[in-house]
C-alpha positions in Angstrom: -7.8 15.9 8.7 -4.4 14.8 7.3 -5.9 11.5 5.9 -8.6 13.5 4.2 -6.1 15.9 2.7 -3.9 13.0 1.5 -6.9 11.2 0.0 -7.9 14.4 -1.8 -4.4 14.9 -3.1 -4.3 11.3 -4.4 -7.7 11.8 -6.2 -6.3 14.9 -7.9 -3.1 13.2 -8.9 -4.6 10.0 -10.3 -5.1 11.4 -13.8 -1.5 12.7 -13.9 -0.3 9.2 -13.2 -2.3 7.9 -16.1 -4.4 5.7 -13.9 -7.8 6.9 -15.1 -8.4 3.5 -16.8 -7.6 0.9 -14.2 -8.3 -2.7 -13.4 -8.6 -4.4 -10.0 -6.0 -7.1 -9.3 -6.6 -10.0 -7.0 -3.5 -9.2 -4.9 -0.4 -7.1 -4.3 3.2 -7.5 -3.5 4.4 -5.3 -0.6 7.8 -4.9 0.9 8.3 -4.4 4.6 11.5 -3.1 6.2 12.6 -3.4 9.8 14.6 -0.2 10.2 16.4 -1.4 13.3 17.7 -4.7 12.0 17.8 -3.8 8.3 15.9 -7.0 7.4 13.3 -6.8 4.7 10.4 -9.1 3.8 8.2 -9.3 0.7 4.5 -9.9 1.5 2.3 -11.5 -1.1 -1.3 -10.6 -0.1 -4.6 -11.3 -1.7 -7.4 -8.7 -1.3 -8.8 -9.0 2.2 -5.8 -10.9 3.6 -3.8 -9.8 6.6 0.0 -10.4 7.0 2.3 -9.8 10.0 5.5 -7.8 9.8 7.0 -7.9 13.3 4.1 -6.7 15.4 2.3 -4.9 12.5 -0.9 -6.3 11.0 -1.1 -5.3 7.3 -4.4 -5.8 5.5 -4.8 -5.3 1.7 -8.2 -3.9 0.7 -7.5 -3.8 -3.0 -4.8 -3.2 -5.6 -5.3 -1.4 -8.9 -3.1 -0.9 -12.0 -3.3 0.8 -15.4 -5.1 -1.4 -17.9 -2.8 -0.5 -20.8 0.3 -1.4 -18.7 -0.3 -4.2 -16.2 3.3 -4.2 -15.0 3.1 -0.4 -14.6 2.3 1.8 -11.6 0.2 0.0 -8.9 -1.7 1.6 -6.1 -3.1 -0.3 -3.1 -5.5 0.4 -0.3 -3.9 -0.7 3.0 -4.9 -0.8 6.6 -2.1 -1.1 9.1 -2.5 -1.7 12.8 0.3 -1.7 15.4 0.1 -4.8 17.6 -3.3 -6.1 18.7 -4.7 -2.5 18.8 -8.0 -1.9 17.0 -6.7 1.6 16.3 -5.2 2.0 12.8 -1.7 3.4 12.3 -2.3 3.8 8.6 -5.4 3.6 6.3 -5.3 4.7 2.7 -3.9 4.4 -0.8 -0.2 3.8 -1.4 1.3 4.4 -4.9 4.1 2.2 -5.9 6.1 4.8 -7.8 5.5 7.5 -5.1 5.5 5.8 -1.7 6.1 9.1 0.1 3.0 10.6 -1.4 0.9 9.0 1.3 3.4 7.0 3.3 3.3 4.9 6.4 5.1 6.7 9.3 6.4 4.3 12.0 9.4 4.5 14.2 10.5 0.9 13.5 8.9 -0.4 10.3 8.5 0.9 6.7 6.0 -0.6 4.3 5.5 0.1 0.6 3.8 -1.3 -2.5 5.9 -3.0 -5.2 3.2 -4.1 -7.7 -0.1 -5.7 -8.2 -0.3 -9.4 -8.7 -2.3 -10.3 -11.8 -2.7 -14.1 -11.9 
């Protein structure tokens, strides 16, 4: 229910972010933070790839960006699993300029999108 509401809210806000004309990028740059140690790590993922952040498995579905501003606001579809579990901890779109809009809530780790990678 919450995921459905967040997806609906995202769909309604897309035009206000100026993302009605978007292009698909081959990858994305994400940042992960271990809130206990304070260490952060940048993750350079291509669409379909999975990276590890501690015990999290982070998979990038796709990354999109405004066609008139490639370095502008990115949004990425992410699937995050905790450990080897097949149950997802997060699945949905994350917006670079508004990570709290549909954020990943975990007791130890934080993950957000920095930008799309455009060759």
